[in-house]
N, C-alpha and C positions, 0 to 999 in steps of 0.2 A: 485528424487527431492532433493533439498538442503534446509537446514534450516538457517534462519537468525533471527535477533532480531532488532526491530525498536528503533532508538535512541530517539524517542519522549517520552520514559519513563524516560530518563536520563536528565530531565530538571534542575537538581541540580548540574550538572557537565558539563564541556565543552566537545566538540565532541571528542577530542583526548583521554580524559579519558574514555569516553564511548566506543571508539574503543578498548582500552586496556581491559576493563572489559568484553565486549562481546566476544572478541577473547579468553580470558582466560577461559571463561565459556565453550567454546567448539563449538560455532556456526561457520559456514562456511562463513556467510555474515552478513552485517549490512545494514539496511535501514537508509539513512541519511535524517534527517529532514532539509529541506531548509528554516529554520526559526530561529529566536532567541531561545535559545542561541547557536545554533550549526552551521548552514551553510546558513545564510541569505545572498543571493548573493551581495546585496549592501554593506554589511559590510566586505566582503572578499577581501583581497589583493592577488596578485600573490604569495606572500610569504606564505600566509595562505593556499592557494590551494596546494602548494608544500608540506607544513607540513602535510596536510591531506593525500596526496598521500603517503608520506613517512611512516606515521603512519599505513596506511593500508598495505603497503608492509611489514613493520616490524612485523605486527600482522598476516600476511598471511590471510587477511580478504578481501573478495570480497564485492562489493556494490550490494545489491540485488535490490535496487530501490532508486530513489530520491523522497522523499515525498514532493510534492509541493502543498499540500492540504491546510494546515493551513497558516495563514498570520498574525500572532500576531505582527510582527514587524511594520505593518502598518494597523492593524485592529484587527481581532480576528480569531476564528477558521473558520468562514464562510465568513467573510467580509474583504476586498471588494470581492464580488463574480463576477462570469461571467455575472450575470443578474441584476446588480444594475440598478435602474432607472436613476441614474446620470451617464452620459457618462464618466465623469472624473474618477469616481470610477471603472467603467468597464475597462477603459484604464490602471488603476493601476494593475488590475488582469492580463491583457494582458502583460504589461511590466514585471511584476514579473515572469510570466511563461516563457517569452522569455529569461530572465536572468537565470532562473533555467535550461533551455535547454542548455545554454552556459556552466553553471556549470556542468551539467551532462556530456557533452562532455569532459570538462577539467579533470574530475575525472575518466572518462572511464566507466560511467554508461550507460546502454542500455535502461533503462525505466525510466519514470517519471509519478507519479500518481497525479491526480488533482481531484478537487471536481466536482460532477455531476450537476453543474449549480447553486448551492447555494439555500438558502431558497426563496420561492416565495414572502413572505412578502406582500400579498395582490394582487400580479400580477397573471394573468391567466397563465395556463400551456402553452398555445399557444404563449403568449407574451414571456414567459421565454425561450421556445425552440428557438424562432427566435433569441433572443439575444445570447443564448448559441451557436448556430450554427455560428453566426457572430464571436464570440470570438474565437471559435476553428479554424475557417478558418484563423483568423489573426495570429495564431501561427503555422499553419500547415507547411508553407514553411520553417520556421526555424528548426522545428523538422526533416523535411526531409533532410535538409542540414547537420544537426548535427548527423544524424543517430540515433536519440533517439525517441523511441516510446512513445506516450502520452497515458496513461492508465486512463480511466474514472472509478471512484469508486462510484457506486450507494450507497446511504445512506438513511436510514429512515428520513423523514421530509424534504428532499431536492427535487429539481426538478425531478431528475431521482432516483427512489427508488427501482425499481424491475427489473427483467430480461426482461420482455416484453417491458418496457419503454426503456431500454438500447438497445435491439435488434432493435427496431423501429428506434431509432436515428442512430445506427451503420450502418444501410443500406445506410445512406447518407454520410458516412465517408470513407476515404481511409483506407482499412485494413492494408496497409503497413506502415501507420503512426500512426493509433489509435488502441486501444485495450481495454481490460477489466482488471482492478485491482479487482480481485475476493475476496471480503471480506466475509468470511464465516459467521461471526456473523451478518453482515448487512442483508444478504439474509434470515437468520433464523428469524430475527426481523420482516420482512415483510411476514412471514409465507410461505416461500418457502423452498424446500428441498435442502440443499446445495449439497449433494452427487448426487442427480438427475441432478442438474444444471451442475455439473462438467462434467457429461457425455454428456449432450446436448449442452454445450457451448465449447466443445473441439476445440482448434485451435484459439479461440478468446481470451482466458485467457493467460496472459503473466507474471502474478505475483499474489501471494495470500497473503492476510492478515488472520491471524489465531488468534482467541480468543474464549472464551466461553461466553455464554449468558444465563441468568436465564430463567426458565420456563415461566415467565411472558412475555418474549420477549421484555422487556424494553431494549433500547439501552444503555447498560453499559457493558464495556469489563471486563470479569472475567478471572481468572486464568484457564488454560487448565484443564479440568476435574472437575471443580467446578460448571458448569452450566448444561443445558439440551441438548446441541447439542451432537449428536453421533459423536464425533470427530474421534474415530478410523475408523468408516465407511467412513467419509469424506477423511481422510488421505489414507485409502486403495484405495479409488476410484481415488484420484489424482495419486497414484502410478500405479494403474491399467491402466490408460489411457496413461501411459508413459511420464508424464510430467517431464522434467529434469531441470526446472528452480527453482526459489526460493519460498519457503513458509516462510513468515516473521511473527513471533509472534509480535503482536501489543498490548502492555499492558500499554498504557500511563496513565491509571487509577492507576498505581502502582508507581507513581512518588516518593512517600515517602519511597519506598523500592525497587528501580529499580533493583539493583544487585541481590537481593534475588529473585525477580520475574523472572528475566532472568534465574537464576539457577534452580528454581523450574520448569519452563516451559521446560527447556532443559532436565531435568530428566524425565519429562512426555514423551517427544518425544523419548528419548532413550529407555524408557520402551516399548513404542509402537513399535519401530523398532525391539526390541528383540522379542516381542510377535508375530509380523508379520512374522519374520524370522522363528520362531518356528512353527507357523501354516503352513508355506510353506513347511517345512521339513516333518511335520506330514502328510500333504496332499500328498506329493510325495510318502511317505512310504505306504500310504493306497492304492496307485495304483501300 
């Protein structure tokens, strides 16, 4: 597996600066937030896109994922969602996602993550699922044309919260176009075992978000190692199944100290890698 850091922690600087900091910290990749102040598609010119590509090349940094979840440029973290009652608002989410797919292709990204339907806001789950499926089908063709996989990210409090809900929906989707953005903390919040899910959902997961969560299971992203998730076990399991894609640290809650948070998380991951390598050597010597 490879490690990346999400630009959504770097809201106090532009994307080019975030690229430089994340690369200098030692990460192999960056998740680019397709929203203000980084890469909102409607604000980007061809010149901007060339500048981003040049910055990535200069920094020798890969794109782990395009984060098309938040929509602050035209709403907030969750709105406009896929399941708004107002058709005009649903159309905004669809248009935004289509533009993000174009951006992903232009930047050479292979995956794009999106919200799992948004908040129900008094709507029944059946109504929400109907609208969500409609929305996903509206962007499916563009994703197939661009060669970009759309990853659904279950989240507490939204339409799709847990693995069972995701898998039920996924049965109706083209697995060549859609997949799972596996957020370790989100599954922990809804009282699922992330390591166990890594094993059972192998082949469906195409990108990971990594953060820690308090023992209360309240959805608030914490620094790696400062919560109650057994992160070493999760990381070992991801490694064990042979996942070769990106695990992206997502610490948007550390906007006030993004560079420091990126550095601290990187040290945690490096320590884990060294410990894992040591255990592997000891294990070989025992046999």
